[in-house]
C-alpha positions in Angstrom: 86.7 120.9 152.6 87.0 120.8 156.2 91.0 120.4 157.4 91.2 118.7 160.0 92.9 115.5 158.4 96.5 114.3 159.8 99.2 116.1 156.9 100.6 113.8 154.1 104.0 114.8 153.4 107.2 113.2 154.6 110.4 114.8 154.5 112.5 112.2 153.4 110.5 112.1 150.2 110.4 113.9 147.9 107.3 116.3 147.4 104.8 118.1 145.5 101.8 116.0 143.1 105.1 114.3 141.8 105.5 112.3 145.2 105.2 108.8 144.5 102.4 107.6 146.5 104.0 105.2 148.1 106.0 108.2 150.0 102.6 109.5 151.4 102.4 108.6 155.0 100.1 106.1 155.6 100.3 104.3 152.1 103.0 101.4 152.9 103.8 99.4 150.4 100.6 96.9 149.8 98.5 99.7 149.8 100.7 101.2 147.0 101.2 98.1 145.3 97.3 97.9 145.1 96.7 101.4 143.8 99.9 101.0 140.6 96.8 98.4 139.9 95.2 101.1 138.8 97.6 103.0 137.0 98.1 105.2 140.2 101.8 105.6 140.9 101.8 109.1 141.6 99.7 111.8 143.2 99.2 113.6 140.5 97.8 110.2 138.8 95.5 109.6 142.4 94.3 113.4 141.8 92.9 113.0 138.3 91.8 109.7 138.8 88.0 109.7 138.4 84.9 108.5 140.5 82.8 106.2 138.9 79.7 108.0 140.0 79.0 110.4 143.1 75.7 108.8 145.4 73.8 111.5 146.9 73.9 110.4 150.4 72.4 113.7 151.8 68.8 112.1 151.0 68.8 108.4 151.8 65.9 106.8 150.7 63.6 105.3 153.8 63.3 101.6 153.6 59.4 102.0 152.9 59.8 104.3 150.9 62.1 102.2 148.0 59.8 101.5 144.7 60.4 98.1 142.9 62.2 99.1 139.9 64.0 102.2 140.6 68.0 101.9 141.9 68.2 103.7 145.6 70.6 104.9 147.9 69.7 103.8 151.5 71.2 102.9 155.2 69.9 100.5 157.7 71.3 98.2 160.2 71.7 94.5 159.3 68.9 92.6 161.7 69.4 89.0 159.8 71.9 86.9 157.8 71.2 84.1 155.4 73.8 82.5 153.6 72.7 80.0 150.9 73.0 76.4 151.8 76.0 74.2 150.8 75.6 73.6 147.1 72.7 75.5 146.6 74.4 78.1 143.9 71.0 79.0 142.4 70.1 80.9 146.3 71.2 84.2 146.7 72.8 85.2 150.2 70.5 87.5 152.0 70.4 90.1 154.6 67.5 91.5 156.2 68.1 95.3 156.8 66.0 98.0 159.5 65.9 101.4 159.8 63.6 103.6 161.8 61.1 103.6 158.7 60.8 99.8 158.5 62.6 96.4 157.0 64.0 95.4 153.5 66.3 92.7 152.1 69.4 92.8 150.3 70.6 90.0 148.1 73.7 89.0 146.2 74.1 85.8 143.9 77.6 84.4 143.7 78.7 86.6 146.4 79.7 83.4 149.4 82.4 85.2 150.8 79.5 87.7 152.2 79.2 85.5 154.9 82.9 86.6 156.4 81.9 90.3 155.8 78.5 91.2 157.2 77.4 90.4 160.5 74.2 91.2 162.6 74.4 95.1 164.3 76.6 96.6 161.2 75.1 99.6 159.4 75.1 99.7 155.7 75.0 102.1 152.9 73.3 100.6 149.8 72.9 101.0 146.5 71.5 98.5 143.9 68.1 98.0 142.1 65.2 97.5 144.0 62.7 94.3 143.1 60.1 92.3 144.6 60.7 88.5 145.2 57.9 86.6 147.4 56.3 89.9 148.3 58.8 91.5 149.8 60.6 94.6 148.8 64.8 93.4 147.3 67.7 95.6 146.8 69.3 93.5 144.4 73.4 92.9 144.1 73.7 96.1 145.2 77.1 97.9 146.3 77.4 98.5 149.7 80.3 100.0 152.7 79.8 99.2 156.3 79.4 102.2 158.2 81.5 102.7 160.9 81.7 105.4 163.1 85.1 107.3 162.9 86.2 111.2 162.6 85.6 111.2 158.9 82.1 110.2 158.8 81.0 113.4 157.3 83.1 112.3 154.1 81.1 108.8 153.8 77.3 110.1 154.8 75.5 113.4 154.0 76.8 114.6 151.1 77.6 114.2 147.3 80.0 110.9 148.2 82.3 109.8 145.7 82.4 105.7 144.3 85.9 104.7 142.7 86.4 101.8 140.8 88.3 99.3 142.5 90.5 96.5 142.9 91.4 93.5 145.3 92.4 94.2 149.0 91.2 97.7 148.3 88.2 98.8 150.3 86.0 102.1 148.6 85.7 103.5 152.4 89.5 102.8 152.4 90.1 104.6 149.3 87.9 107.6 150.1 89.8 108.3 153.0 92.9 108.0 150.8 91.8 110.6 148.3 89.4 113.2 150.7 93.8 113.8 152.3 95.2 114.0 149.2 92.5 116.1 147.6 92.9 118.5 150.7 96.8 118.5 151.1 98.0 118.8 147.1 95.2 120.2 145.3 96.1 123.3 145.7 99.0 122.9 144.1 97.3 121.9 140.9 99.0 124.3 139.0 97.1 126.3 135.8 97.3 125.1 131.9 95.1 126.3 129.9 95.4 129.8 128.8 93.1 132.6 130.3 91.9 133.2 127.0 90.5 129.8 126.7 89.2 129.4 129.7 87.5 132.8 129.8 85.6 131.8 125.6 84.7 128.1 126.7 83.3 129.4 130.6 85.7 126.7 132.4 86.5 126.5 136.4 90.2 126.9 137.1 91.8 123.3 137.1 92.8 123.3 141.2 88.9 124.3 142.3 87.6 120.7 139.1 90.0 118.5 140.7 89.0 119.6 144.1 85.1 119.2 142.8 85.4 116.3 140.5 86.0 114.3 143.9 84.4 115.8 146.7 81.7 117.9 145.4 79.3 120.3 147.0 76.7 120.5 144.8 75.4 118.5 141.7 76.4 121.9 139.7 80.0 122.2 140.9 80.6 118.5 140.0 79.2 118.9 136.4 81.7 122.3 136.3 84.2 120.0 137.3 83.3 117.2 134.7 83.4 119.7 131.7 86.7 121.3 132.7 88.6 117.6 132.6 86.9 116.5 129.8 87.5 119.9 127.7 91.2 119.5 129.0 91.0 115.8 127.9 89.9 116.6 124.1 92.1 119.3 124.0 95.4 117.6 124.7 94.3 114.6 122.5 93.4 117.6 120.0 97.1 119.0 119.9 98.8 116.4 119.8 97.0 115.4 117.1 97.1 118.6 115.0 100.6 119.3 116.1 101.2 116.1 114.3 98.7 117.3 111.7 100.6 120.5 110.9 103.9 119.1 111.2 103.0 116.6 108.0 101.4 119.6 106.4 104.9 121.5 106.2 106.5 117.8 105.1 107.7 118.0 101.1 105.9 115.0 99.9 105.7 113.4 96.6 103.7 114.5 93.6 102.1 111.3 92.4 99.7 112.3 88.8 100.8 109.7 86.8 98.3 109.4 83.3 96.4 107.0 84.8 96.5 103.9 82.4 96.3 101.6 85.2 93.5 102.9 86.3 91.9 103.2 83.6 92.3 99.1 82.5 91.5 97.9 86.1 87.7 99.8 85.3 87.6 98.2 82.5 87.5 95.1 83.8 85.5 96.2 86.6 82.3 94.3 86.3 80.1 96.6 87.5 80.5 100.6 87.4 81.7 103.0 90.6 79.4 104.1 92.9 78.4 108.0 93.1 80.5 107.7 97.3 83.4 105.6 95.3 83.7 108.2 92.1 83.7 111.5 95.0 86.2 109.1 97.6 88.3 108.4 94.8 88.6 111.8 93.4 89.7 113.2 97.1 92.6 110.5 97.0 93.7 111.3 93.3 93.6 114.8 93.8 95.8 114.2 97.3 98.1 112.2 95.5 98.7 114.3 93.1 99.5 117.8 95.2 103.0 117.9 96.3 102.3 117.5 100.4 101.6 114.0 101.8 98.0 112.5 101.7 96.9 112.1 105.0 93.5 110.3 105.6 91.1 107.8 106.6 88.5 106.2 104.3 84.9 105.2 106.3 82.7 102.7 105.0 80.3 100.1 105.5 80.9 96.4 104.8 80.7 95.9 101.3 81.0 99.5 100.4 84.2 98.9 98.0 86.6 100.2 99.7 89.4 97.7 98.4 89.0 99.3 94.9 89.1 102.6 95.6 92.1 101.6 97.4 93.5 99.7 94.4 93.2 102.6 92.1 95.4 104.3 94.7 98.4 101.6 94.5 98.0 102.0 90.5 98.3 105.5 90.7 101.6 105.1 92.8 102.9 102.3 90.9 102.5 104.1 87.0 103.7 107.3 88.8 107.1 105.2 89.4 106.6 103.9 93.3 106.0 101.4 95.6 102.9 100.1 97.3 102.6 98.7 101.1 99.3 97.3 102.5 99.6 96.4 106.0 96.7 94.8 107.8 96.4 93.8 111.3 96.9 90.2 111.3 98.5 87.4 109.0 94.8 85.8 108.0 93.8 89.7 106.8 96.9 89.8 104.7 96.5 86.9 103.3 93.1 87.8 102.6 94.3 91.3 101.1 96.9 89.9 99.2 94.7 87.2 97.4 92.3 89.8 96.5 94.8 92.4 95.2 96.2 90.0 93.2 92.8 89.1 91.5 93.0 93.0 90.5 96.5 93.6 89.5 98.1 90.9 88.4 95.9 91.2 85.1 97.3 94.3 84.7 101.0 92.8 85.0 101.4 94.6 88.2 103.7 92.3 90.3 102.3 92.1 94.0 104.2 89.6 97.0 102.6 89.0 100.5 105.7 89.4 103.6 104.5 88.0 106.9 106.6 86.8 110.1 104.8 82.9 109.3 107.0 82.7 106.2 110.3 80.9 105.8 113.9 82.2 105.9 115.1 82.0 102.5 111.9 82.8 101.3 111.2 86.1 103.5 115.1 87.0 102.5 113.9 86.9 99.1 110.9 88.7 98.9 112.9 91.5 101.2 115.5 91.9 98.1 113.3 92.0 95.2 111.0 95.0 97.7 114.3 96.6 97.8 115.4 96.4 95.0 112.4 97.5 93.8 111.4 94.8 91.8 108.0 94.3 93.8 105.6 97.0 93.0 103.1 96.3 95.7 103.4 94.5 98.9 101.0 93.4 101.7 102.0 92.4 105.1 101.5 92.3 108.9 103.2 94.7 111.1 105.9 92.3 109.8 106.7 95.5 107.4 107.2 97.9 110.1 110.0 95.8 111.4 113.8 96.8 111.1 115.9 95.1 107.7 112.4 95.6 105.6 113.3 98.5 103.4 112.0 99.8 99.8 113.3 101.1 96.7 111.2 104.1 96.4 107.9 103.6 99.0 105.2 105.9 97.5 102.1 104.6 99.2 100.7 103.3 102.3 97.7 101.8 102.8 96.3 100.4 106.3 92.9 98.2 106.8 91.4 98.2 110.1 93.0 101.3 111.6 91.2 101.0 115.5 93.3 97.8 115.6 96.9 99.8 115.0 98.7 101.5 117.0 99.4 105.3 115.6 103.0 104.1 116.6 103.1 101.5 113.5 101.6 103.3 111.2 104.2 106.1 111.4 106.8 103.9 111.5 105.7 102.2 108.4 105.5 106.0 106.6 109.3 106.6 107.6 110.2 103.6 105.6 109.6 106.4 102.6 110.3 110.1 101.6 107.0 111.0 103.2 105.1 108.7 101.6 100.7 109.5 101.0 98.8 107.4 103.5 95.6 106.2 103.3 93.7 104.6 105.9 90.7 102.3 106.5 88.1 101.2 108.2 85.2 98.8 108.0 83.8 100.0 111.3 81.9 103.1 110.6 81.6 105.9 112.9 79.8 109.4 112.6 81.8 112.1 111.2 82.3 113.7 114.6 84.0 111.1 116.0 86.1 110.1 113.8 87.4 113.6 113.7 87.6 114.2 117.8 90.1 110.3 117.4 91.7 110.6 113.6 92.6 114.3 114.1 95.3 114.4 111.7 93.7 112.5 109.6 91.1 114.1 106.5 88.1 112.2 106.8 86.3 110.1 103.3 83.2 108.5 103.8 81.6 105.7 101.2 78.0 106.2 102.6 76.8 104.2 99.5 76.1 101.0 98.5 76.7 99.2 94.8 73.7 99.1 93.3 71.2 95.7 93.6 72.7 95.3 97.5 69.9 94.2 99.6 69.7 94.6 103.3 70.7 90.9 104.4 67.4 89.5 106.7 69.1 88.8 110.4 67.5 86.9 113.0 68.5 84.7 116.2 67.9 81.5 117.1 68.1 79.3 119.6 69.5 75.6 119.8 66.1 74.3 119.4 65.6 76.1 115.6 68.6 73.2 114.2 66.9 70.8 112.7 64.8 74.1 110.8 67.5 75.8 110.2 69.1 72.9 108.1 66.2 72.3 106.4 66.2 76.0 105.1 69.8 75.1 104.2 68.9 72.5 102.2 66.5 74.9 100.4 68.9 77.3 99.7 71.7 75.1 98.6 68.4 73.2 96.0 67.8 76.7 94.8 71.4 77.4 93.5 72.9 79.1 96.6 75.6 78.5 99.2 76.4 78.5 102.2 78.7 80.0 105.1 78.8 78.0 109.0 80.9 80.0 111.2 83.0 79.0 114.3 83.8 81.2 116.6 87.9 81.0 117.8 89.0 82.3 121.0 92.9 82.4 121.4 92.3 80.3 125.0 90.2 77.8 123.5 92.1 77.5 119.9 92.8 74.0 119.8 88.7 73.4 121.2 87.1 75.5 118.5 89.1 74.2 116.4 88.1 70.9 116.8 84.6 71.7 117.1 84.9 73.8 114.0 86.1 70.5 112.1 83.9 68.0 113.9 80.6 69.9 112.7 82.2 70.0 109.0 82.4 65.8 109.1 79.0 66.4 110.9 77.4 68.1 108.7 79.3 66.4 105.4 78.5 62.4 106.7 75.3 63.1 108.3 73.4 66.5 107.4 74.3 66.9 104.0 75.6 63.1 102.5 74.8 64.9 98.9 76.8 67.9 99.1 80.1 69.2 98.9 81.5 70.1 102.7 84.5 72.4 102.7 86.4 73.8 105.9 88.9 76.6 106.3 90.7 78.1 109.2 93.6 80.0 110.3 96.0 77.0 110.7 95.7 75.9 106.6 98.7 76.8 104.5 98.4 80.2 102.2 97.8 77.8 99.5 95.5 75.4 100.6 93.5 78.5 102.0 93.5 79.9 98.5 92.6 76.4 97.1 89.3 76.4 98.7 88.3 79.9 98.4 88.9 79.5 94.9 86.5 76.2 94.5 83.8 77.7 96.9 83.8 81.1 94.7 83.8 78.2 91.6 80.3 77.1 93.1 82.1 73.4 93.8 81.6 73.6 97.6 78.1 74.1 98.6 78.4 74.5 102.4 81.7 76.3 103.8 82.6 75.9 107.5 84.9 78.4 108.7 86.5 79.9 111.9 86.2 83.9 111.6 89.5 83.6 108.8 86.5 85.1 106.3 85.6 88.1 108.4 86.5 90.1 105.7 87.6 90.3 102.1 85.5 87.6 100.8 83.6 88.2 97.6 81.9 85.0 96.4 78.5 86.6 95.0 76.5 83.3 95.0 76.6 83.2 98.9 73.3 83.7 100.2 72.9 82.7 104.3 75.5 83.4 106.8 74.8 80.7 110.1 77.0 82.2 113.2 77.4 79.1 115.6 78.2 80.4 119.4 76.7 83.8 118.3 77.1 84.7 121.8 80.7 84.8 121.8 81.5 87.0 119.1 82.2 90.7 119.2 79.3 93.0 117.4 81.3 94.6 115.2 82.6 90.9 114.4 79.2 90.2 113.8 78.6 92.3 111.5 81.5 92.0 109.2 80.8 87.8 109.3 77.1 89.4 107.7 78.6 91.5 105.5 79.8 88.4 103.2 76.4 87.8 102.3 73.8 89.9 100.1 76.6 90.3 97.5 74.7 89.1 94.5 70.8 89.4 93.4 69.6 87.0 95.7 67.8 87.8 99.3 70.3 86.9 102.3 70.1 85.4 105.1 72.4 86.0 108.5 71.6 83.3 111.0 72.6 83.9 114.5 72.4 80.3 116.8 73.3 81.1 120.2 73.2 78.2 122.8 71.8 78.3 126.4 71.1 81.5 128.4 73.1 85.1 127.2 74.5 87.4 129.1 72.9 91.2 129.3 75.4 92.5 127.2 75.5 89.6 124.4 71.7 90.0 124.3 72.4 93.8 123.7 75.0 92.6 120.6 72.1 90.0 119.2 69.5 92.5 119.7 71.2 95.4 117.9 72.2 92.5 115.1 68.6 91.6 114.5 67.9 95.5 114.8 69.7 97.1 112.0 72.0 96.5 108.6 73.4 100.1 109.3 77.1 99.9 110.2 76.9 103.2 111.8 74.5 102.3 114.4 75.9 99.0 114.7 79.2 101.1 115.8 77.3 103.3 118.1 76.1 100.4 120.2 79.0 98.5 119.8 80.8 102.1 121.2 78.1 102.6 124.0 78.9 98.4 124.9 82.4 98.4 125.4 84.0 102.2 125.7 85.5 104.3 123.9 89.2 102.7 124.9 88.5 99.3 123.8 86.4 100.3 121.0 89.1 102.4 119.3 92.0 100.1 120.6 92.9 103.9 122.3 95.7 101.1 124.8 97.2 99.6 122.1 97.4 103.2 119.8 99.7 105.0 121.7 96.9 107.7 122.2 95.8 109.4 125.6 93.6 107.5 127.4 90.0 109.3 128.5 89.0 109.2 132.4 86.6 112.6 132.4 85.5 112.6 129.0 82.8 110.0 127.8 82.9 110.2 123.5 79.1 109.9 123.5 78.2 112.3 125.3 80.4 115.0 125.4 81.2 115.0 121.4 80.3 118.8 121.2 82.3 119.9 124.1 85.0 117.6 122.1 84.3 119.7 119.1 85.2 122.9 120.9 88.3 121.5 122.1 89.5 121.0 118.4 89.0 124.1 117.5 90.6 125.7 120.4 93.4 122.8 119.5 93.6 124.2 116.0 93.3 127.8 116.6 96.5 127.3 119.1 98.4 125.4 116.6 97.6 127.7 113.7 99.1 130.2 115.7 102.3 128.5 117.6 102.7 125.1 115.4 105.1 123.4 118.7 103.9 125.6 121.9 107.0 127.6 122.0 105.0 130.4 123.1 105.1 131.3 127.0 102.1 131.6 127.6 101.8 127.6 126.1 104.4 126.7 128.4 102.5 125.2 131.1 100.6 123.2 128.2 103.3 122.0 126.2 104.5 120.3 129.5 101.4 118.6 130.3 101.0 118.0 126.3 104.1 116.1 126.5 103.5 114.1 129.5 100.3 112.8 128.7 101.9 111.9 125.3 104.6 110.3 126.9 106.8 111.6 124.3 104.8 109.4 121.4 105.3 110.2 118.1 108.3 112.4 118.6 106.3 114.9 120.2 109.1 115.0 123.0 111.2 117.5 120.1 108.3 119.6 120.5 109.5 123.5 120.7 
C-alpha cells in the first residue's frame, strides 16, 4: 500500500484502534453521524467493516464488448442525458455513454434525483447487468461512481476496488478514501488474537494482513485468504462464547428427575396414535437427560406437524411427577394462548393443574396466578416473556420449554433458567435447519431432530393462483365442504396496517357468509378477540360446526383439526416463507388429500416470487428453511440481533459451513483445556471475546 496520504491522528484525541471516528482528522461531526448509522463508532469498527464486494477495475469491459445477460464493470463519458418526462413514472432516466470502443446506454427506474447529479462530460464507472432495449445495449439499474481526477485515482480505478454498504449522504468514493487512510494509518496496529498453534493448523494469514487485504487486496488470492481469516475469527468467537456457556452448564449441579413414569404412561394410553420412531428416539434422549444430575440443554428441531408438542408434554409430565414445576414460554401472546389450549387438552384430563400467564391479564388475575405459581399450586405455566419478569417466582422449577427459539433472545432464555435451581431446558423450533448450521448457531445446546412425520400424513398439494382465478377457487372450496371437509382462509396481519388488515379479514368473513357461502357457517378468528372467545371458536371449528374459518395469522401454529383440508392464503406475497410453511402445516393432518392455495395480487417482486416458487416446489421444511436463509440472511433468519449473539460480517453461514465447523472444533478444544480462557496465551482472545459478546450471559465473569 502506498502511504502518501495525510496522517489521521490528532494529538488531543484518544489514539489507537479504539479512537472514536469523530476524532479522526477530516471526519467531523456530520460524517461521524453518517458512519454511526452504519454501526461505525471507532476506528476498529471501521477496520472490520467488510466491503459488500470488490470490482475488478484492472480490466474494465469496453462498451463495445458488453454482452447482454451478463454483469459488467465499465467506464465511459456521459455524452447525453434523458430524464423522463414529468409524470411518466414508467419511463427510465437514461444517459448515453462513450468510450474509445463505442457507445452504450445506462438506465435507472425511480431514480429521478439523478437529473440533479449526472451531467454531460462526467466520466462514470458503472457496475450492473447488461440488457437490450429496442436493439441497443443497456446497463440496467447499475451502481455508479463519478470519476474525478485527484491524487487518490489509483484507489478508485485500476485495481480490485472495494464497494461498501452506504447510508444517505455518504458517497462511495468518500467512504473508500476514508477506509484507505484508516487502513494505512491504523492497520499495522491491529493486534493478533489467535494462538500461533491455531493459525498454523488452519493455515490462516495474520490479522493485520487480513484487515488490509479484505479492504484493498492486490490479488483475488489475497482477498480470499483475508476473508477466510476474518470469517474464521467470527466463527471462533461465537463458538468460544457458546462453548464456555456449555462448559459452565456441564459443571452445574442440576436436578435429576427420574420418576416411575405413571403420568407419561397415562398420557400415552390416551393418544389416538402411536408415537413415531423419531418421537420415541427423541423422547429417550430427553428422558435420559432429565434423569441425569446436570442440567439438560437441548434443542428439538422438527418440521411442521412432526409432533414436537407431544414430546415436550412427556417431559413436562416427567418433571411434574418428580415433584417439580414446568414452564412453557412462547414469543407472543397468541402463540402462548395456542400452546395453553394444546397443553390443557393433553394435561387436564390427567388432573394436572395448568395456567396461562401473560401481560394482557387483569392485575388481580395476574397476581392470583403468580401467587399460585410461587406456592407450587400450579404445576405447569404457559406464558410469554412475562414469565421472565421480576415478580414471577416458582416454588420448584424443574423444566423450561422455550418454543420458536429463533424469535427469542438467548438472554431471555437464560433469565428464565435462573428462576430455578439450574432447571432442565428444552428449546423447540419448527424452522428446521441443517444439523451443521444448528450446531454453529446453537452451539450451547444438544440437538435432537424429529425427521419423521406421523403415519398417514400426505404431502400437501400447493398451488399459486392470481386474483383472476378467485371464482374457480370458491367453486373448489364448495366442493371440498360438500365432501365433508373444512376450510381455512387466512389474511395477513402486519403491525403497520393492523386496523386495515383486521377490517379486510372482517369484511371478507361477511362477504363469504352472505354472498359466497350463504348456506355454510363462516367463522372469524383474530388476535383482538379475548382468549375465551378464541378458544370457543376453535372448539366449534374442531367439532365441525364451522365450515369456513376466516383468520389472521393467529392459526400459524398449534392448531390441529384433522378434518380441515384446504388452506387458502390471501395476499400470499405479504407473508414470510417460514410463515407460509407454518400455515400450510395446519392442513394435511387427516386421511384426506389436502391443498394449500396461495392467492396473490398484482405483480410480485423478485423476492416474493422466490418465496412463492419455493412453497410450490417442496413440502420439505429443511429445504424451505435453506431458501429462507438465503433470502433473508443469517442475522434476520436467526434473530441474532435480538438474541444477543455476535453478528457475522465476513462469514456467511451457507458458504462457510465447513470453515465454521473448523472454528467450532478449535473452540471446543480451547475451552476443554482452558474453560475460562485464563491462560496467558489466551489473554488477547479473551479480551476480544468479551468485547464481541459485550458481557452477554455473564461472559464478562470469564477468568
